[in-house]
MARSETI-491840 format. One record per residue (C-alpha): residue number from 1; x, y, z. Coordinates in steps of 0.5 Angstrom, whole numbers. Layout:
BEGIN
+-----+-------+-------+-------+
| num |     x |     y |     z |
+-----+-------+-------+-------+
| NUM |     X |     Y |     Z |
...
+-----+-------+-------+-------+
# end
This chain:
BEGIN
+-----+-------+-------+-------+
| num |     x |     y |     z |
+-----+-------+-------+-------+
|   1 |     0 |     0 |     0 |
|   2 |     3 |     6 |    -2 |
|   3 |     1 |    11 |     3 |
|   4 |     3 |     7 |     9 |
|   5 |    10 |     6 |     6 |
|   6 |    11 |    15 |     7 |
|   7 |     7 |    15 |    13 |
|   8 |    13 |    14 |    17 |
|   9 |    18 |    18 |    16 |
|  10 |    21 |    17 |    23 |
|  11 |    25 |    10 |    21 |
|  12 |    29 |     5 |    26 |
|  13 |    31 |    11 |    31 |
|  14 |    32 |    10 |    38 |
|  15 |    29 |    14 |    43 |
|  16 |    32 |    22 |    46 |
|  17 |    22 |    40 |    56 |
|  18 |    24 |    46 |    52 |
|  19 |    24 |    52 |    48 |
|  20 |    26 |    52 |    40 |
|  21 |    30 |    58 |    39 |
|  22 |    30 |    62 |    32 |
|  23 |    32 |    68 |    28 |
|  24 |    27 |    73 |    26 |
|  25 |    26 |    72 |    19 |
|  26 |    28 |    78 |    13 |
|  27 |    22 |    83 |    13 |
|  28 |    23 |    83 |     5 |
|  29 |    24 |    75 |     4 |
|  30 |    22 |    73 |    -3 |
|  31 |    17 |    67 |    -3 |
|  32 |    19 |    61 |    -9 |
|  33 |    14 |    58 |   -13 |
|  34 |    16 |    52 |    -9 |
|  35 |    21 |    48 |    -4 |
|  36 |    28 |    49 |    -6 |
|  37 |    35 |    47 |    -3 |
|  38 |    35 |    51 |     2 |
|  39 |    30 |    54 |     8 |
|  40 |    29 |    57 |    14 |
|  41 |    32 |    54 |    20 |
|  42 |    27 |    50 |    25 |
|  43 |    23 |    55 |    30 |
|  44 |    17 |    55 |    34 |
|  45 |    13 |    61 |    37 |
|  46 |    14 |    58 |    44 |
|  47 |    16 |    63 |    49 |
|  48 |    24 |    64 |    51 |
|  49 |    26 |    61 |    57 |
|  50 |    27 |    66 |    63 |
|  51 |    33 |    66 |    66 |
|  52 |    36 |    69 |    73 |
|  53 |    40 |    75 |    73 |
|  54 |    47 |    74 |    76 |
|  55 |    53 |    69 |    77 |
|  56 |    53 |    63 |    72 |
|  57 |    57 |    57 |    71 |
|  58 |    57 |    53 |    64 |
|  59 |    58 |    46 |    63 |
|  60 |    59 |    42 |    57 |
|  61 |    55 |    35 |    58 |
|  62 |    56 |    32 |    51 |
|  63 |    59 |    34 |    44 |
|  64 |    57 |    28 |    39 |
|  65 |    56 |    26 |    31 |
|  66 |    51 |    21 |    31 |
|  67 |    51 |    16 |    25 |
|  68 |    49 |    11 |    27 |
|  69 |    46 |     7 |    33 |
|  70 |    52 |     8 |    38 |
|  71 |    51 |    12 |    44 |
|  72 |    55 |    18 |    46 |
|  73 |    59 |    16 |    53 |
|  74 |    62 |    21 |    57 |
|  75 |    62 |    24 |    64 |
|  76 |    59 |    30 |    68 |
|  77 |    63 |    34 |    73 |
|  78 |    59 |    40 |    77 |
|  79 |    61 |    46 |    76 |
|  80 |    66 |    50 |    80 |
|  81 |    64 |    57 |    83 |
|  82 |    56 |    57 |    83 |
|  83 |    56 |    52 |    89 |
|  84 |    52 |    46 |    90 |
|  85 |    45 |    49 |    89 |
|  86 |    42 |    53 |    84 |
|  87 |    37 |    58 |    82 |
|  88 |    36 |    54 |    76 |
|  89 |    39 |    50 |    72 |
|  90 |    38 |    50 |    64 |
|  91 |    40 |    45 |    59 |
|  92 |    41 |    48 |    52 |
|  93 |    43 |    43 |    45 |
|  94 |    45 |    46 |    39 |
|  95 |    44 |    42 |    33 |
|  96 |    46 |    42 |    25 |
|  97 |    45 |    37 |    20 |
|  98 |    45 |    37 |    12 |
|  99 |    44 |    32 |     6 |
| 100 |    38 |    28 |     7 |
| 101 |    36 |    24 |    13 |
| 102 |    30 |    22 |    17 |
| 103 |    27 |    25 |    23 |
| 104 |    30 |    22 |    29 |
| 105 |    29 |    20 |    36 |
| 106 |    34 |    21 |    42 |
| 107 |    36 |    22 |    49 |
| 108 |    41 |    24 |    54 |
| 109 |    41 |    20 |    61 |
| 110 |    46 |    23 |    66 |
| 111 |    47 |    19 |    72 |
| 112 |    41 |    14 |    69 |
| 113 |    36 |    19 |    69 |
| 114 |    33 |    22 |    63 |
| 115 |    33 |    29 |    63 |
| 116 |    32 |    30 |    56 |
| 117 |    28 |    27 |    50 |
| 118 |    27 |    30 |    44 |
| 119 |    27 |    29 |    36 |
| 120 |    30 |    32 |    30 |
| 121 |    28 |    36 |    24 |
| 122 |    29 |    34 |    17 |
| 123 |    34 |    37 |    14 |
| 124 |    36 |    41 |     7 |
| 125 |    40 |    39 |     2 |
| 126 |    44 |    45 |     4 |
| 127 |    43 |    45 |    11 |
| 128 |    40 |    47 |    18 |
| 129 |    42 |    49 |    25 |
| 130 |    37 |    49 |    31 |
| 131 |    37 |    49 |    38 |
| 132 |    32 |    47 |    44 |
| 133 |    32 |    50 |    51 |
| 134 |    30 |    46 |    57 |
| 135 |    29 |    47 |    65 |
| 136 |    33 |    42 |    68 |
| 137 |    33 |    45 |    75 |
| 138 |    28 |    39 |    78 |
| 139 |    34 |    35 |    77 |
| 140 |    39 |    38 |    81 |
| 141 |    40 |    32 |    85 |
| 142 |    43 |    28 |    80 |
| 143 |    47 |    34 |    78 |
| 144 |    51 |    35 |    85 |
| 145 |    56 |    29 |    83 |
| 146 |    60 |    27 |    78 |
| 147 |    56 |    23 |    74 |
| 148 |    56 |    18 |    67 |
| 149 |    53 |    20 |    61 |
| 150 |    49 |    17 |    55 |
| 151 |    46 |    20 |    49 |
| 152 |    43 |    18 |    43 |
| 153 |    40 |    20 |    38 |
| 154 |    40 |    14 |    33 |
| 155 |    41 |    15 |    26 |
| 156 |    43 |    11 |    19 |
| 157 |    48 |    14 |    14 |
| 158 |    49 |    11 |     7 |
| 159 |    49 |    13 |     0 |
| 160 |    43 |    16 |     1 |
| 161 |    41 |    18 |     8 |
| 162 |    47 |    23 |     8 |
| 163 |    45 |    27 |    14 |
| 164 |    50 |    27 |    20 |
| 165 |    46 |    30 |    26 |
| 166 |    52 |    34 |    30 |
| 167 |    50 |    36 |    36 |
| 168 |    53 |    40 |    43 |
| 169 |    49 |    40 |    50 |
| 170 |    51 |    45 |    55 |
| 171 |    48 |    46 |    62 |
| 172 |    48 |    53 |    65 |
| 173 |    48 |    53 |    72 |
| 174 |    45 |    60 |    76 |
| 175 |    48 |    61 |    83 |
| 176 |    42 |    62 |    88 |
| 177 |    36 |    57 |    92 |
| 178 |    30 |    56 |    88 |
| 179 |    24 |    59 |    90 |
| 180 |    20 |    55 |    95 |
| 181 |    12 |    55 |    97 |
| 182 |     8 |    55 |   103 |
| 183 |     5 |    48 |   102 |
| 184 |    12 |    45 |   100 |
| 185 |    18 |    44 |   103 |
| 186 |    21 |    47 |    96 |
| 187 |    19 |    47 |    89 |
| 188 |    25 |    43 |    87 |
| 189 |    25 |    35 |    90 |
| 190 |    31 |    33 |    94 |
| 191 |    32 |    26 |    90 |
| 192 |    31 |    24 |    84 |
| 193 |    31 |    16 |    83 |
| 194 |    30 |    11 |    77 |
| 195 |    28 |     4 |    78 |
| 196 |    33 |    -2 |    80 |
| 197 |    30 |    -8 |    76 |
| 198 |    23 |    -5 |    76 |
| 199 |    23 |    -4 |    84 |
| 200 |    23 |     3 |    87 |
| 201 |    26 |     4 |    94 |
| 202 |    24 |    11 |    97 |
| 203 |    28 |    14 |   103 |
| 204 |    24 |    13 |   109 |
| 205 |    22 |    20 |   110 |
| 206 |    19 |    21 |   104 |
| 207 |    13 |    27 |   104 |
| 208 |    12 |    28 |    97 |
| 209 |    13 |    23 |    91 |
| 210 |    12 |    24 |    83 |
| 211 |    13 |    19 |    78 |
| 212 |    15 |    22 |    71 |
| 213 |    15 |    18 |    65 |
| 214 |    17 |    20 |    58 |
| 215 |    12 |    16 |    54 |
| 216 |    13 |    16 |    47 |
| 217 |    10 |    12 |    41 |
| 218 |    16 |    11 |    35 |
| 219 |    20 |     7 |    32 |
| 220 |    18 |     7 |    25 |
| 221 |    12 |     2 |    27 |
| 222 |     4 |     3 |    27 |
| 223 |     5 |     5 |    35 |
| 224 |     9 |    12 |    31 |
| 225 |     2 |    14 |    30 |
| 226 |    -2 |     9 |    34 |
| 227 |    -8 |    14 |    33 |
| 228 |    -9 |    12 |    27 |
| 229 |   -10 |     4 |    29 |
| 230 |   -16 |     0 |    27 |
| 231 |   -19 |    -5 |    30 |
| 232 |   -17 |   -12 |    26 |
| 233 |   -24 |   -13 |    22 |
| 234 |   -22 |    -6 |    19 |
| 235 |   -18 |    -6 |    12 |
| 236 |   -13 |    -2 |    14 |
| 237 |    -6 |    -3 |    14 |
| 238 |    -4 |    -1 |    21 |
| 239 |    -9 |    -6 |    26 |
| 240 |    -9 |    -5 |    33 |
| 241 |   -14 |   -11 |    36 |
| 242 |   -18 |    -6 |    40 |
| 243 |   -17 |     0 |    36 |
| 244 |   -13 |     7 |    37 |
| 245 |   -15 |     8 |    45 |
| 246 |    -8 |     8 |    48 |
| 247 |    -8 |    10 |    56 |
| 248 |    -1 |    10 |    59 |
| 249 |    -1 |     7 |    67 |
| 250 |     3 |     6 |    73 |
| 251 |     3 |     1 |    78 |
| 252 |     6 |     1 |    84 |
| 253 |     6 |    -6 |    86 |
| 254 |     0 |    -9 |    82 |
| 255 |    -4 |    -4 |    84 |
| 256 |    -6 |     2 |    79 |
| 257 |    -3 |     8 |    82 |
| 258 |    -4 |    13 |    76 |
| 259 |    -7 |    14 |    69 |
| 260 |    -6 |    19 |    63 |
| 261 |    -7 |    20 |    56 |
| 262 |     0 |    20 |    52 |
| 263 |     1 |    27 |    48 |
| 264 |    -1 |    25 |    40 |
| 265 |     6 |    27 |    38 |
| 266 |     7 |    28 |    30 |
| 267 |    15 |    28 |    28 |
| 268 |    18 |    32 |    23 |
| 269 |    16 |    27 |    18 |
| 270 |     9 |    25 |    20 |
| 271 |     3 |    25 |    16 |
| 272 |     7 |    23 |    10 |
| 273 |     9 |    30 |     9 |
| 274 |    16 |    33 |    11 |
| 275 |    14 |    39 |     8 |
| 276 |    10 |    41 |    14 |
| 277 |    15 |    42 |    19 |
| 278 |    21 |    44 |    16 |
| 279 |    21 |    50 |    19 |
| 280 |    16 |    50 |    25 |
| 281 |    15 |    43 |    28 |
| 282 |     9 |    40 |    31 |
| 283 |     7 |    42 |    38 |
| 284 |    13 |    38 |    43 |
| 285 |    16 |    35 |    37 |
| 286 |    22 |    38 |    40 |
| 287 |    19 |    38 |    47 |
| 288 |    18 |    32 |    50 |
| 289 |    15 |    33 |    56 |
| 290 |    14 |    28 |    61 |
| 291 |     7 |    25 |    64 |
| 292 |     7 |    26 |    71 |
| 293 |     4 |    22 |    76 |
| 294 |     3 |    24 |    83 |
| 295 |     4 |    18 |    87 |
| 296 |     4 |    22 |    94 |
| 297 |    -2 |    18 |    97 |
| 298 |     2 |    12 |    96 |
| 299 |     8 |    14 |   100 |
| 300 |     6 |    11 |   107 |
| 301 |     6 |     5 |   103 |
| 302 |    13 |     7 |   100 |
| 303 |    17 |     9 |   106 |
| 304 |    18 |     2 |   110 |
| 305 |    25 |     1 |   107 |
| 306 |    24 |    -5 |   102 |
| 307 |    24 |    -4 |    95 |
| 308 |    17 |    -4 |    91 |
| 309 |    15 |    -6 |    84 |
| 310 |    13 |     0 |    80 |
| 311 |    10 |    -2 |    73 |
| 312 |     8 |     2 |    67 |
| 313 |     4 |     0 |    61 |
| 314 |     0 |     3 |    55 |
| 315 |    -7 |     0 |    54 |
| 316 |    -9 |    -2 |    47 |
| 317 |    -2 |    -4 |    44 |
| 318 |    -3 |   -11 |    42 |
| 319 |     0 |   -17 |    45 |
| 320 |     8 |   -18 |    44 |
| 321 |     8 |   -11 |    40 |
| 322 |    14 |    -6 |    42 |
| 323 |    14 |     1 |    39 |
| 324 |    13 |     5 |    46 |
| 325 |    19 |     7 |    50 |
| 326 |    17 |    10 |    58 |
| 327 |    23 |    11 |    62 |
| 328 |    21 |    13 |    69 |
| 329 |    24 |    18 |    74 |
| 330 |    22 |    19 |    81 |
| 331 |    22 |    25 |    85 |
| 332 |    22 |    26 |    91 |
| 333 |    21 |    31 |    97 |
| 334 |    24 |    28 |   104 |
| 335 |    22 |    31 |   112 |
| 336 |    28 |    34 |   114 |
| 337 |    26 |    33 |   121 |
| 338 |    24 |    26 |   121 |
| 339 |    27 |    19 |   120 |
| 340 |    21 |    15 |   118 |
| 341 |    15 |    18 |   115 |
| 342 |     9 |    14 |   116 |
| 343 |     2 |    13 |   113 |
| 344 |    -3 |    10 |   109 |
| 345 |    -7 |    10 |   104 |
| 346 |   -14 |    11 |   105 |
| 347 |   -18 |    12 |    99 |
| 348 |   -17 |     7 |    92 |
| 349 |   -22 |     7 |    86 |
| 350 |   -22 |     5 |    80 |
| 351 |   -27 |     7 |    74 |
| 352 |   -29 |     2 |    69 |
| 353 |   -25 |     2 |    63 |
| 354 |   -29 |     4 |    57 |
| 355 |   -26 |     2 |    50 |
| 356 |   -30 |     2 |    44 |
| 357 |   -28 |     2 |    37 |
| 358 |   -35 |     1 |    31 |
| 359 |   -32 |    -1 |    24 |
| 360 |   -37 |     2 |    19 |
| 361 |   -35 |    -1 |    12 |
| 362 |   -38 |     2 |     6 |
| 363 |   -34 |     6 |     0 |
| 364 |   -31 |    10 |     5 |
| 365 |   -29 |     6 |    11 |
| 366 |   -30 |     8 |    19 |
| 367 |   -28 |     7 |    25 |
| 368 |   -31 |    11 |    31 |
| 369 |   -28 |    11 |    38 |
| 370 |   -30 |    13 |    45 |
| 371 |   -26 |    12 |    50 |
| 372 |   -26 |    14 |    58 |
| 373 |   -23 |    12 |    64 |
| 374 |   -23 |    15 |    72 |
| 375 |   -18 |    14 |    77 |
| 376 |   -18 |    16 |    85 |
| 377 |   -13 |    15 |    90 |
| 378 |   -12 |    19 |    97 |
| 379 |    -8 |    18 |   103 |
| 380 |    -4 |    22 |   108 |
| 381 |     3 |    22 |   111 |
| 382 |     5 |    23 |   118 |
| 383 |    10 |    29 |   117 |
| 384 |    14 |    33 |   123 |
| 385 |     9 |    39 |   122 |
| 386 |     3 |    35 |   122 |
| 387 |    -1 |    30 |   118 |
| 388 |    -2 |    32 |   111 |
| 389 |    -7 |    28 |   106 |
| 390 |    -7 |    28 |    98 |
| 391 |   -13 |    26 |    95 |
| 392 |   -11 |    25 |    86 |
| 393 |   -18 |    25 |    82 |
| 394 |   -16 |    24 |    74 |
| 395 |   -21 |    22 |    68 |
| 396 |   -19 |    21 |    61 |
| 397 |   -24 |    22 |    55 |
| 398 |   -22 |    20 |    48 |
| 399 |   -26 |    21 |    41 |
| 400 |   -24 |    20 |    34 |
| 401 |   -27 |    19 |    27 |
| 402 |   -23 |    15 |    23 |
| 403 |   -25 |    15 |    16 |
| 404 |   -21 |    12 |     9 |
| 405 |   -22 |     9 |     2 |
| 406 |   -20 |     3 |     0 |
| 407 |   -13 |     4 |    -3 |
| 408 |   -12 |     9 |     3 |
| 409 |   -11 |    14 |    -3 |
| 410 |   -16 |    19 |     2 |
| 411 |   -15 |    18 |    10 |
| 412 |   -18 |    23 |    15 |
| 413 |   -18 |    23 |    23 |
| 414 |   -21 |    28 |    27 |
| 415 |   -20 |    26 |    35 |
| 416 |   -20 |    30 |    41 |
| 417 |   -17 |    27 |    48 |
| 418 |   -18 |    30 |    55 |
| 419 |   -14 |    29 |    60 |
| 420 |   -17 |    32 |    67 |
| 421 |   -13 |    32 |    74 |
| 422 |   -15 |    35 |    80 |
| 423 |   -10 |    34 |    87 |
| 424 |   -12 |    36 |    93 |
| 425 |    -7 |    37 |    99 |
| 426 |   -10 |    39 |   106 |
| 427 |    -4 |    40 |   112 |
| 428 |    -1 |    46 |   114 |
| 429 |    -7 |    50 |   113 |
| 430 |   -12 |    51 |   109 |
| 431 |   -13 |    45 |   103 |
| 432 |   -11 |    47 |    97 |
| 433 |   -13 |    44 |    90 |
| 434 |   -10 |    44 |    83 |
| 435 |   -14 |    43 |    77 |
| 436 |   -10 |    41 |    71 |
| 437 |   -15 |    39 |    64 |
| 438 |   -10 |    38 |    59 |
| 439 |   -13 |    38 |    51 |
| 440 |   -11 |    35 |    45 |
| 441 |   -13 |    35 |    38 |
| 442 |   -12 |    33 |    32 |
| 443 |   -16 |    34 |    25 |
| 444 |   -13 |    33 |    18 |
| 445 |   -13 |    29 |    12 |
| 446 |    -8 |    26 |     7 |
| 447 |   -10 |    25 |     0 |
| 448 |    -7 |    22 |    -6 |
| 449 |   -10 |    25 |   -13 |
| 450 |    -8 |    25 |   -20 |
| 451 |    -1 |    24 |   -22 |
| 452 |     1 |    21 |   -15 |
| 453 |     0 |    27 |   -12 |
| 454 |     0 |    27 |    -5 |
| 455 |    -3 |    33 |    -1 |
| 456 |    -3 |    33 |     7 |
| 457 |    -8 |    38 |    11 |
| 458 |    -7 |    38 |    19 |
| 459 |    -9 |    42 |    24 |
| 460 |    -6 |    40 |    32 |
| 461 |    -7 |    43 |    39 |
| 462 |    -4 |    42 |    45 |
| 463 |    -8 |    46 |    50 |
| 464 |    -8 |    46 |    58 |
| 465 |   -11 |    50 |    63 |
| 466 |    -9 |    50 |    71 |
| 467 |   -12 |    53 |    77 |
| 468 |   -10 |    53 |    84 |
| 469 |   -15 |    55 |    89 |
| 470 |   -14 |    55 |    97 |
| 471 |   -20 |    57 |   102 |
| 472 |   -25 |    58 |    97 |
| 473 |   -20 |    64 |    93 |
| 474 |   -16 |    63 |    87 |
| 475 |    -9 |    64 |    88 |
| 476 |    -6 |    62 |    81 |
| 477 |    -8 |    61 |    74 |
| 478 |    -6 |    60 |    67 |
| 479 |    -8 |    58 |    60 |
| 480 |    -4 |    55 |    54 |
| 481 |    -6 |    54 |    47 |
| 482 |    -1 |    52 |    42 |
| 483 |    -4 |    51 |    35 |
| 484 |     0 |    49 |    29 |
| 485 |    -4 |    48 |    22 |
| 486 |    -1 |    47 |    15 |
| 487 |    -3 |    45 |     8 |
| 488 |     3 |    42 |     4 |
| 489 |     3 |    38 |    -3 |
| 490 |     9 |    34 |    -6 |
| 491 |     9 |    29 |   -12 |
| 492 |    11 |    21 |   -10 |
| 493 |    15 |    16 |   -13 |
| 494 |    20 |    22 |   -17 |
| 495 |    27 |    24 |   -15 |
| 496 |    27 |    29 |   -10 |
| 497 |    28 |    35 |   -15 |
| 498 |    21 |    33 |   -19 |
| 499 |    18 |    33 |   -12 |
| 500 |    15 |    40 |   -14 |
| 501 |    13 |    41 |    -6 |
| 502 |     9 |    47 |    -4 |
| 503 |     7 |    48 |     3 |
| 504 |     4 |    53 |     8 |
| 505 |     5 |    52 |    16 |
| 506 |     3 |    57 |    21 |
| 507 |     4 |    57 |    29 |
| 508 |     0 |    61 |    35 |
| 509 |     3 |    60 |    42 |
| 510 |    -1 |    63 |    47 |
| 511 |     0 |    64 |    53 |
| 512 |    -4 |    68 |    60 |
| 513 |    -3 |    68 |    67 |
| 514 |     2 |    64 |    71 |
| 515 |     8 |    62 |    68 |
| 516 |     7 |    67 |    62 |
| 517 |    12 |    74 |    61 |
| 518 |     8 |    80 |    64 |
| 519 |     2 |    75 |    65 |
| 520 |     1 |    75 |    57 |
| 521 |     5 |    72 |    51 |
| 522 |     3 |    72 |    44 |
| 523 |     6 |    70 |    38 |
| 524 |     5 |    67 |    31 |
| 525 |     9 |    65 |    26 |
| 526 |     8 |    63 |    18 |
| 527 |    12 |    60 |    13 |
| 528 |    12 |    59 |     6 |
| 529 |    15 |    54 |     1 |
| 530 |    20 |    54 |     7 |
| 531 |    20 |    62 |     8 |
| 532 |    19 |    65 |    14 |
| 533 |    14 |    70 |    12 |
| 534 |    10 |    72 |    19 |
| 535 |    13 |    72 |    26 |
| 536 |     9 |    77 |    30 |
| 537 |     8 |    78 |    38 |
| 538 |     3 |    82 |    42 |
| 539 |    -3 |    81 |    47 |
+-----+-------+-------+-------+
# end
């Protein structure tokens, strides 16, 4: 089936949160009639990462050229001259590549802790450069000691795919202490742990425990675009027994401890059309954020000094099928005035998992999917500053309509995922509730017409609303909307110089409230045939 051959432009890659930096376009840029051999360096509309003033120190963590699947291995040494407590730590990766290459996934581990995961842009024959920044202050515990470093961006270089991925990663440390809140000892965890043979042993005085999972479907197989999977009866090239519903679960000692909707990443060759993404990637393509699970209700159980089994699984993946990577870090806040924090799990309520995919045959085949799940857990810990109870409630919903014709020369998807979480902490003053509602959207079509002309029209949305209330009063709020939309066409089965590719891609990134510069950030980008024609900011 010819469309599926190009649907996955990310092939055979091994797995790697952030803002992508780019230059402002020339105001008089001429737009060519079609893509040429060069285009603007990758850029996103995300806000620049704020950095503290004052003294800073920089350390190079990795510098490598990736040609195959051999990881870079080195050592990390903490900075000299900035102390061992930092107000902020910023990771920066600078990359360059030219020639012809697929998009690739990669990771960076320091002391076994995954601190960075990203994908790469596809290059122009003349070459591109890009930079990604990420706040990695939360990993300060790991960075205070010398560590082994491993980095890999799995790649293939041969007579056809010539692009060697050249990267340099640095860490910049800003002297000073990270901020605190009235309700948590510090915003930065005291310990960062990894699983040992699938088990976790926490310090016995842990009072807050958060797991983070860098979950990505990838590797060139069907799980790279899991959202298009069809149930077994449907005549579609990518099948999954129950359909496209996916849910990332974490269990503690076999008991469900957290649920989440995975983000529907579209890498820079995705939806059969790299021309959509040459200048502006889809949301999170260069910013693979981990899923976070608040495991504090389980802290009393975990604090017994024994190892506890922690497992991550993805609901909906067919038995025995690979294609997901889900490494786990565990962030722990400790009670410095207690040797042993005791506690108890007081509530564990698992709702029924609803997962229905209905196939309707016809001249236009159709799969309609409805999925949902709920989980509520609660527990308390007895700390040196009193009893603190934590309740975590999470609900997931997914609805999608997938339609295609015989031969898949027309293929469309309209899908929405909602991940709604509420965390209430009761102790040390009035109860505080933080509600986070994440909504991901995907609305697109691929059509192969006369003369093997392929056209992709796609809109992707990454939205989140976060609100915190205390004693009935809102004390914090933020709203994010990152939308990327594009329309691109090219000719299949011809040499590169005969593709006659055209494409327009736009991104608008809006952030209001907490975390936005001045309380308001709004930036819009547009590129046409690889030329950046708009870069507009303002609230």
